[in-house]
C-alpha positions in Angstrom: 127.5 68.5 109.5 130.6 66.8 111.0 130.0 63.5 109.3 131.1 64.8 105.9 134.7 63.8 105.1 135.7 67.4 104.2 134.1 69.0 107.3 136.5 71.4 109.2 135.6 73.1 112.5 136.9 76.6 112.1 135.7 78.1 115.4 133.7 77.1 118.5 132.4 78.7 121.7 131.2 76.9 124.9 131.5 73.4 123.5 134.1 70.6 123.5 135.0 69.7 119.9 136.8 66.4 120.4 133.7 64.5 119.0 130.2 65.2 117.8 128.7 63.4 120.8 130.5 65.9 123.1 129.2 68.8 121.2 125.6 67.4 121.4 126.0 66.8 125.2 127.2 70.4 125.8 124.3 71.8 123.8 121.8 69.7 125.7 123.3 70.7 129.1 122.7 74.4 128.3 119.3 73.7 126.9 118.2 72.5 130.3 118.2 76.1 131.5 115.2 76.7 129.3 113.5 73.2 128.8 110.2 74.6 127.5 111.9 76.0 124.3 110.8 73.8 121.4 113.4 74.6 118.8 116.6 75.1 120.8 119.2 74.9 118.0 119.6 77.4 115.1 121.4 76.6 111.8 122.6 79.2 109.4 124.6 78.8 106.2 126.7 81.7 104.9 127.6 81.4 101.2 129.8 83.5 98.8 130.1 83.5 95.1 132.8 81.4 93.4 134.1 84.8 92.2 135.0 85.6 95.9 137.1 82.5 96.5 140.4 84.4 96.2 139.3 86.9 98.8 138.5 84.2 101.4 140.5 82.0 103.8 139.5 80.4 107.1 140.4 83.4 109.2 138.4 85.8 107.0 135.3 83.6 107.0 135.4 83.2 110.8 135.7 87.0 111.3 132.8 87.5 108.9 130.7 84.9 110.7 131.4 86.6 114.0 130.4 90.0 112.6 127.3 88.5 111.1 126.3 86.8 114.5 126.9 90.1 116.3 124.7 92.1 113.9 121.9 89.6 114.0 121.9 89.5 117.8 123.1 86.0 118.2 125.4 86.6 121.2 126.7 85.2 124.4 125.8 81.6 123.5 127.4 78.3 122.3 128.1 78.1 118.6 130.1 76.0 116.1 131.4 77.3 112.7 132.1 74.5 110.2 133.5 74.7 106.7 132.5 72.3 103.9 134.1 71.9 100.5 131.4 69.9 98.8 130.2 72.8 96.6 132.0 74.9 94.0 131.2 78.1 96.0 132.7 78.9 99.4 130.3 78.4 102.4 130.2 77.8 106.1 127.6 76.4 108.5 126.9 78.0 111.8 125.1 76.0 114.5 124.2 77.9 117.7 122.2 77.4 120.9 119.1 79.5 121.1 119.3 79.1 124.9 122.1 81.6 125.7 124.6 81.4 128.5 122.2 83.1 130.9 119.3 80.7 130.1 117.5 83.3 128.0 115.9 82.6 124.6 117.6 84.1 121.5 114.7 85.2 119.3 114.4 84.0 115.7 111.5 86.3 114.8 111.9 88.1 111.5 115.3 86.4 111.1 114.8 86.0 107.4 114.3 89.7 106.8 117.2 90.6 109.1 119.4 88.1 107.4 118.7 89.6 104.0 119.5 93.1 105.3 122.7 92.1 107.1 124.2 89.9 104.4 123.6 92.7 101.9 125.4 95.1 104.2 128.4 92.8 104.6 128.5 92.1 100.8 128.6 95.8 100.0 131.0 96.6 102.9 133.6 94.1 101.8 133.0 94.3 98.0 131.9 90.7 97.5 130.3 89.6 94.2 126.6 90.3 93.7 124.8 87.9 91.4 123.0 89.3 88.4 119.6 87.9 89.4 117.4 84.9 90.4 118.1 83.3 87.0 121.5 82.1 88.3 120.1 80.4 91.4 120.5 76.6 91.2 117.0 75.3 91.5 118.0 71.7 92.3 119.4 72.7 95.7 116.2 74.5 96.9 113.7 73.0 99.2 110.4 74.0 100.9 109.3 77.6 100.6 112.4 78.7 98.7 111.8 76.0 96.1 108.1 77.0 95.6 109.1 80.7 95.5 111.5 80.2 92.6 108.9 78.0 90.8 106.5 80.9 91.0 109.2 83.3 89.9 109.9 81.2 86.8 106.3 80.5 85.9 104.9 84.0 86.5 107.8 85.7 84.8 107.5 83.6 81.7 103.7 83.9 81.4 103.7 87.7 82.0 105.9 88.2 78.9 103.3 86.6 76.6 99.8 87.3 77.8 97.6 90.3 76.7 95.5 90.8 79.9 95.5 90.1 83.6 92.6 87.6 83.1 94.7 85.7 80.6 97.6 85.6 83.0 95.4 84.3 85.8 94.1 81.5 83.5 97.6 80.5 82.3 98.9 80.3 85.9 95.8 78.3 87.0 96.6 75.7 84.4 100.0 75.3 86.0 98.6 74.8 89.5 99.2 78.4 90.6 96.3 80.4 92.2 96.2 84.2 91.9 94.8 86.3 94.7 93.9 90.0 94.0 93.6 92.4 96.9 91.1 95.2 96.5 91.0 98.6 98.2 88.2 98.7 100.6 84.9 97.8 98.9 86.0 99.2 95.6 87.0 97.5 92.4 90.5 99.1 92.6 93.2 96.4 92.8 95.7 97.2 95.6 97.9 94.1 95.4 98.5 90.6 94.2 99.5 87.3 95.7 100.2 83.8 94.3 99.9 80.4 96.0 101.0 76.9 95.1 100.5 74.0 97.4 100.8 75.1 101.0 102.8 78.3 100.2 101.5 81.7 99.4 103.6 84.8 98.6 102.9 88.4 97.7 104.0 89.2 94.2 106.6 91.7 95.4 108.0 89.0 97.9 108.7 86.7 95.0 110.4 89.5 93.0 109.9 93.3 92.8 108.9 92.9 89.1 106.0 90.7 90.0 104.0 93.4 92.0 100.6 94.2 90.5 101.7 97.5 89.1 104.8 95.9 87.4 102.8 93.0 86.0 100.2 95.4 84.5 103.0 97.4 82.9 104.5 94.3 81.5 101.2 93.2 80.0 100.6 96.6 78.5 104.1 96.5 76.9 103.1 93.1 75.4 100.0 94.7 73.8 101.9 97.7 72.4 104.7 95.5 71.1 102.1 93.4 69.2 100.6 96.6 67.7 104.0 97.8 66.7 104.7 94.5 65.0 101.5 94.6 63.1 102.2 98.2 62.0 105.6 97.1 60.7 104.1 94.1 58.9 101.6 96.5 57.2 104.3 98.9 56.2 106.4 96.0 54.8 103.5 94.5 52.9 102.7 97.9 51.2 106.3 98.4 50.4 106.6 95.0 48.8 103.5 95.6 46.7 104.9 98.9 45.5 108.2 97.2 44.5 106.3 94.4 42.7 104.3 96.9 40.6 107.5 98.8 39.6 109.1 95.5 38.6 106.1 94.6 36.5 106.5 97.9 34.7 102.9 98.9 35.2 104.0 102.3 36.5 107.1 104.4 35.8 107.4 105.9 39.2 106.3 105.0 42.8 102.6 105.3 43.0 102.1 104.5 46.6 103.4 106.6 49.5 103.0 105.3 53.1 103.5 107.2 56.3 103.1 105.3 59.5 103.9 107.0 62.8 105.1 104.7 65.5 106.0 106.1 68.9 106.8 104.4 72.1 105.8 106.2 75.3 107.4 105.6 78.6 104.1 105.0 80.4 101.5 103.0 78.6 97.9 102.5 79.6 94.9 101.1 77.8 93.6 104.5 76.8 96.9 105.5 75.3 97.2 102.3 73.4 93.8 102.6 71.8 94.5 106.3 71.1 97.7 105.4 69.3 95.9 102.8 67.3 93.4 105.4 66.1 96.2 107.8 65.3 98.0 105.2 63.3 94.9 104.5 61.2 94.6 108.1 60.3 98.3 108.4 59.5 98.3 105.3 57.2 97.3 106.6 53.8 97.8 105.8 50.1 97.9 108.3 47.3 97.6 107.1 43.7 99.1 109.3 41.1 
């Protein structure tokens, strides 16, 4: 972190900051209190939207970093807070010793979940900008599990807007190297959940995005089916209307001889039975009367 030309140490605790080698030595000295700990150094990046730049300065970012560390239970240990200016958005790096000043281990279990909760709390507390959605995330900068998770988000989200059944969605994703896993309730045929895997990574649908849970995907697919039925009904209506106008222009009749009534309704909750029921209803409603 310190090798970058624009790196600035904003705050430190328990380490000498005259050089990177001094910082490393100080971290290693404290690590000897707990030599069996494998991963003894933690690294966290706190980022803000470019829209928040006018709200931030070095002092504000340091205070926010300290509040974050306190909330996530990283306390009484060595740490370093470094600012970089190599991105358009404001961000700082926090490096801390997982061996605290008393030789005890600072747990990193469930840190990802706690991080999401705490950063959301701080964002709302201080009125920072909240991005509109995953579409704005810069994919080029992602690595590992995050990279795969967003690849799944893009592929599943795109496919789910086009397919007409869950089986079709599974086939489309399989052609793109994505395996779908359905979780059933007990020994029944009732699907309880859905997961997706690519390479070495596997995520529940809801972990990728709340709109990719099994229930939400089924709803999306049913909406696709109903939208297609609606489009076909509109095409039929337009075709009949065009035929009526053509006959009037030809002068074969003096007045409209075709009357069409097509009832199209969109229900809030759509299921297969309702879709088929509406199709039968529309066939009965579509009628032609010749005078």
